C-alpha positions as CSV (number, residue, x, y, z in Angstrom):
1,X,89.5,119.1,132.1
2,X,92.4,116.5,132.5
3,X,93.0,114.2,128.8
4,X,92.2,110.6,130.5
5,X,95.0,108.1,129.2
6,X,93.2,104.5,129.3
7,X,96.6,102.7,130.0
8,X,96.8,99.0,129.3
9,X,99.5,97.0,131.3
10,X,102.0,94.5,129.7
11,X,102.2,91.7,132.2
12,X,102.8,89.6,129.9
13,X,106.8,90.5,130.7
14,X,107.3,87.0,132.5
15,X,104.5,84.9,131.4
16,X,104.1,83.3,128.2
17,X,100.4,81.6,128.6
18,X,100.2,80.5,124.9
19,X,102.2,77.6,125.4
20,X,102.2,77.1,128.8
21,X,105.2,78.1,129.7
22,X,105.9,80.2,132.8
23,X,108.9,82.6,132.4
24,X,108.7,83.1,136.6
25,X,106.2,82.1,139.2
26,X,105.9,85.9,140.1
27,X,105.9,88.5,137.6
28,X,106.8,92.6,138.3
29,X,106.3,95.7,136.4
30,X,107.1,98.9,137.1
31,X,104.6,101.6,135.8
32,X,104.4,105.0,136.2
33,X,100.5,107.1,135.8
34,X,100.0,110.4,135.9
35,X,97.6,112.2,138.2
36,X,93.7,112.2,137.1
37,X,94.4,109.2,134.8
38,X,92.4,105.9,134.3
39,X,94.6,102.8,134.5
40,X,93.4,99.2,133.4
41,X,95.8,96.2,135.1
42,X,95.4,93.4,132.9
43,X,95.6,89.6,134.4
44,X,97.1,88.8,131.2
45,X,93.9,86.7,130.2
46,X,92.3,87.0,126.8
47,X,89.5,85.0,128.6
48,X,88.7,83.5,131.8
49,X,88.4,79.9,132.1
50,X,85.2,78.2,133.8
51,X,87.4,77.3,137.3
52,X,89.2,80.7,137.4
53,X,89.7,82.5,140.8
54,X,91.2,85.7,140.1
55,X,91.7,88.2,143.5
56,X,93.3,91.9,143.6
57,X,95.2,93.2,146.7
58,X,96.7,96.4,146.9
59,X,98.9,96.8,150.4
60,X,97.8,93.2,151.5
61,X,94.2,94.5,151.4
62,X,91.8,92.5,149.1
63,X,90.4,95.3,146.7
64,X,88.2,93.4,143.7
65,X,87.7,89.7,143.2
66,X,86.2,86.9,140.6
67,X,84.9,83.8,141.5
68,X,84.0,81.4,138.1
69,X,82.6,78.6,139.7
70,X,80.3,80.6,142.2
71,X,79.8,83.1,139.5
72,X,80.5,86.2,141.9
73,X,82.4,89.2,141.1
74,X,82.9,91.6,143.8
75,X,84.8,95.0,144.4
76,X,85.6,96.2,148.2
77,X,85.9,100.0,147.4
78,X,85.4,100.5,150.7
79,X,88.9,99.3,152.6
80,X,91.4,102.0,153.2
81,X,89.8,104.7,154.1
82,X,87.8,104.4,151.2
83,X,90.2,105.7,148.3
84,X,88.8,103.7,146.0
85,X,85.4,104.3,146.5
86,X,83.4,104.6,142.8
87,X,87.2,104.3,141.1
88,X,87.3,100.6,140.9
89,X,85.9,98.0,138.0
90,X,86.5,94.7,137.0
91,X,86.2,92.8,133.6
92,X,84.1,89.9,133.9
93,X,85.5,88.9,130.2
94,X,89.4,88.9,131.4
95,X,89.3,89.9,135.3
96,X,91.3,93.0,134.4
97,X,91.1,95.7,137.1
98,X,90.8,99.6,135.7
99,X,91.0,102.2,138.4
100,X,89.9,105.8,137.7
101,X,90.8,109.2,138.6
102,X,94.1,108.2,139.9
103,X,95.9,109.5,142.9
104,X,98.7,110.0,144.5
105,X,96.8,107.6,147.1
106,X,96.6,105.0,145.1
107,X,100.1,104.5,144.3
108,X,102.0,101.5,145.9
109,X,102.0,97.3,145.6
110,X,98.8,95.7,143.7
111,X,99.4,92.0,143.4
112,X,96.7,89.5,141.4
113,X,96.7,85.9,141.9
114,X,94.9,83.3,139.9
115,X,93.9,80.1,140.4
116,X,97.2,79.2,137.8
117,X,100.7,79.0,139.7
118,X,101.5,83.1,139.2
119,X,101.5,86.1,141.1
120,X,101.7,89.2,139.0
121,X,103.0,92.6,141.3
122,X,102.4,96.0,139.7
123,X,104.1,98.7,141.6
124,X,102.7,101.9,140.7
125,X,104.1,105.1,141.1
126,X,101.8,107.9,140.7
127,X,103.0,111.9,139.5
128,X,101.3,114.9,138.5
129,X,103.1,114.8,135.1
130,X,105.4,112.4,132.5
131,X,108.1,115.4,133.3
132,X,111.0,113.2,132.8
133,X,109.7,112.1,129.0
134,X,112.9,112.5,126.9
135,X,111.4,115.1,123.9
136,X,112.0,113.8,120.2
137,X,111.0,115.7,117.1
138,X,111.2,113.7,114.1
139,X,109.8,114.7,110.5
140,X,106.8,112.8,108.8
141,X,108.5,110.0,106.9
142,X,111.9,109.5,108.5
143,X,112.4,106.7,110.5
144,X,113.6,107.2,114.4
145,X,115.2,105.0,116.8
146,X,114.2,105.1,120.7
147,X,117.3,104.1,122.7
148,X,117.4,102.1,126.2
149,X,120.4,103.5,126.5
150,X,121.5,99.3,127.4
151,X,124.2,97.8,125.5
152,X,123.1,94.2,125.7
153,X,120.1,92.2,126.8
154,X,121.2,88.9,127.9
155,X,118.5,86.1,128.5
156,X,117.7,86.8,132.1
157,X,116.1,90.0,131.2
158,X,112.6,91.3,130.2
159,X,111.5,94.2,128.2
160,X,108.3,96.0,126.7
161,X,106.9,99.0,124.7
162,X,104.2,100.4,125.3
163,X,102.3,103.4,123.3
164,X,100.3,106.2,124.7
165,X,97.8,108.5,122.5
166,X,94.7,110.9,123.9
167,X,92.4,107.8,124.2
168,X,94.2,104.6,124.6
169,X,97.3,102.6,125.0
170,X,98.8,100.5,122.9
171,X,101.5,97.7,123.8
172,X,103.6,97.0,121.3
173,X,106.5,95.0,121.5
174,X,107.3,92.3,124.6
175,X,110.6,90.3,125.2
176,X,110.5,88.4,127.4
177,X,113.1,84.8,128.3
178,X,114.9,83.2,125.8
179,X,114.3,85.9,123.1
180,X,110.7,85.6,122.9
181,X,108.8,88.8,120.7
182,X,105.2,89.7,120.1
183,X,103.8,92.3,118.7
184,X,100.6,93.8,119.3
185,X,98.2,96.4,117.9
186,X,94.4,96.1,119.9
187,X,92.4,97.3,117.2
188,X,95.0,100.2,116.1
189,X,96.6,99.9,112.1
190,X,99.4,101.9,113.0
191,X,102.4,99.7,113.3
192,X,102.0,97.3,110.8
193,X,105.3,96.5,109.3
194,X,106.6,100.1,111.0
195,X,108.4,99.1,113.5
196,X,111.5,97.1,114.6
197,X,113.2,96.0,117.9
198,X,116.5,95.5,118.4
199,X,117.1,91.9,120.0
200,X,120.8,93.2,121.0
201,X,119.7,96.5,122.9
202,X,115.8,96.3,123.1
203,X,115.6,99.6,121.4
204,X,113.0,100.4,118.9
205,X,112.9,101.3,115.8
206,X,109.7,103.5,114.2
207,X,109.9,103.5,110.4
208,X,108.5,105.9,107.8
209,X,106.6,107.7,110.8
210,X,103.5,109.3,110.4
211,X,101.8,112.1,112.6
212,X,99.7,109.3,113.5
213,X,102.1,107.7,115.5
214,X,103.1,110.8,117.5
215,X,102.8,110.3,121.4
216,X,104.5,108.8,124.2
217,X,106.2,105.7,124.3
218,X,107.3,104.0,127.5
219,X,109.7,101.2,128.2
220,X,109.8,98.7,131.1
221,X,112.6,96.7,131.6
222,X,113.8,94.3,134.2
223,X,117.7,93.3,133.9
224,X,119.2,90.2,135.6
225,X,115.8,89.7,137.8
226,X,116.5,93.1,139.7
227,X,113.8,95.8,139.8
228,X,111.7,97.3,137.0
229,X,112.6,100.2,135.4
230,X,110.7,103.1,133.7
231,X,111.8,105.3,130.8
232,X,109.5,107.3,128.6
233,X,109.8,109.0,124.9
234,X,107.4,111.6,124.3
235,X,107.6,111.4,120.2
236,X,106.4,115.0,118.0
237,X,106.3,114.2,114.2
238,X,106.1,117.5,112.1
239,X,105.5,117.5,108.2
240,X,107.9,117.8,105.6
241,X,108.6,121.5,105.6
242,X,108.5,123.4,102.0
243,X,111.1,125.4,100.3
244,X,111.3,129.1,101.2
245,X,110.1,130.9,98.1
246,X,111.3,134.6,97.6
247,X,109.9,136.9,95.5
248,X,110.0,140.9,94.5
249,X,107.7,143.5,92.6
250,X,108.5,145.9,90.5
251,X,105.7,148.2,92.4
252,X,107.6,147.8,95.6
253,X,111.3,149.5,94.4
254,X,111.7,152.8,95.6
255,X,114.4,155.3,96.0
256,X,116.4,155.7,99.0
257,X,115.9,159.5,100.1
258,X,119.5,159.5,102.1
259,X,121.3,157.8,99.4
260,X,121.8,157.2,95.4
261,X,121.1,153.6,95.8
262,X,117.9,152.0,95.4
263,X,116.3,149.3,97.2
264,X,114.4,146.2,96.8
265,X,111.4,144.9,98.7
266,X,111.6,141.5,98.8
267,X,109.0,138.7,100.5
268,X,109.6,135.1,101.6
269,X,107.0,133.3,101.7
270,X,106.0,129.2,102.5
271,X,102.5,127.6,102.3
272,X,100.6,125.2,104.2
273,X,102.5,125.3,107.7
274,X,102.3,124.6,110.8
275,X,104.3,124.8,113.5
276,X,107.0,126.9,111.7
277,X,109.4,129.8,112.0
278,X,109.6,131.8,109.4
279,X,113.2,133.9,109.3
280,X,115.8,136.3,107.5
281,X,119.4,136.3,108.0
282,X,121.8,138.3,106.6
283,X,125.3,136.1,107.2
284,X,125.1,134.5,110.3
285,X,122.8,137.5,112.0
286,X,119.1,137.0,112.5
287,X,117.4,139.9,111.0
288,X,113.3,139.3,111.7
289,X,111.0,136.1,111.9
290,X,107.3,135.7,112.0
291,X,106.0,132.2,113.4
292,X,102.6,129.9,113.3
293,X,102.1,127.1,115.9
294,X,99.1,125.1,115.2
295,X,97.2,126.2,112.0
296,X,98.1,125.6,108.7
297,X,98.3,128.6,107.0
298,X,100.7,130.6,104.9
299,X,103.4,132.5,106.2
300,X,105.0,135.6,104.5
301,X,108.0,138.0,105.8
302,X,109.4,141.1,103.6
303,X,112.9,142.2,103.9
304,X,114.5,145.6,101.9
305,X,118.1,145.2,100.1
306,X,120.3,147.8,98.0
307,X,120.7,146.8,94.6
308,X,124.6,146.4,94.6
309,X,124.9,145.0,97.9
310,X,127.4,142.2,98.7
311,X,125.9,140.7,101.8
312,X,125.2,137.7,101.7
313,X,120.7,137.0,102.9
314,X,119.5,133.7,103.4
315,X,115.3,132.8,104.0
316,X,115.1,129.8,106.9
317,X,111.6,128.0,107.5
318,X,112.3,125.5,110.4
319,X,110.3,123.4,112.8
320,X,111.4,121.6,115.8
321,X,112.8,118.8,113.4
322,X,114.1,120.1,110.2
323,X,114.6,123.3,108.4
324,X,114.8,124.6,104.8
325,X,116.9,127.1,103.4
326,X,116.5,129.2,100.5
327,X,119.6,131.8,100.1
328,X,118.7,135.3,98.1
329,X,120.7,135.9,94.6
330,X,120.5,139.5,94.6
331,X,121.8,139.9,90.9
332,X,118.8,138.1,89.8
333,X,115.8,139.5,91.5
334,X,117.0,143.0,91.9
335,X,118.8,143.9,89.4
336,X,116.3,145.9,87.4
337,X,113.7,145.9,90.1
338,X,111.4,143.8,87.6
339,X,109.0,141.5,89.1
340,X,110.1,137.7,89.5
341,X,110.9,135.2,92.3
342,X,113.4,132.9,93.5
343,X,113.5,129.2,94.8
344,X,116.5,126.9,95.0
């Protein structure tokens, strides 16, 4: 079963209702949704007023409406060959419209009109997957910046950032005209004092990131009144890696049958790790490796070297965001084949 990502779209990109000032009589949002998801199209209202009338249209066909004065709330899910049948749900408090189990037939322009002189157009694109999301790997506790690729934002530009996890979406920031910046949490205590928006470029910095902040970050932006564009970032957060420990034991020492040199048996270990590869290197050449994915376990990797060997050996633990290296000191661990361990 596909995971349902309940997307909460920021339609305040050009609407600042709290002070009664409108950025434009028509606002446009470009939105990318994955097949099988549910999407909630917001009106921007926190609560419908007694005189409000809200109408939702798809490609010039009315699909839902609310008339507070008459107390009516209707969905027209049989229009357009019934593609919306059993998929539409109106929020009686905000007027927002949810479409469940999206298919490619639901792609197109959605328009919402209200009693106020504002019309919002949502250009919905439906795809099989977010294949074009930029992959970013970061270590827990570090900071990461999601770059918009823009050099400068002018007063006529608008943008918003949206954060998605497995069960919900959280609007984070919106920048409308005249440097207006809004922060949202919607019940998620994930971003308190942990995010910063660059006023010049619109880039988003996540400070002291945790694994709870992993997910997909989506940027919607409009430059100088042009078309809306979307850019997605898939952020993976990995735990900070421990330093590998190299150890030996006298019981593992043996004499080589083919030479007079003795071999020292070593073991490189890391504990309580996941998504990690542990490797032995001779110089820059990989000798052996072992990996673990989701489980948090301990990893160990053996190696045998000669006592008097002059080659350089190292044990490396790495994940997609970082690595830790321990260099082998043969003279300390293998000079008499006595038990011990080495860690820088």
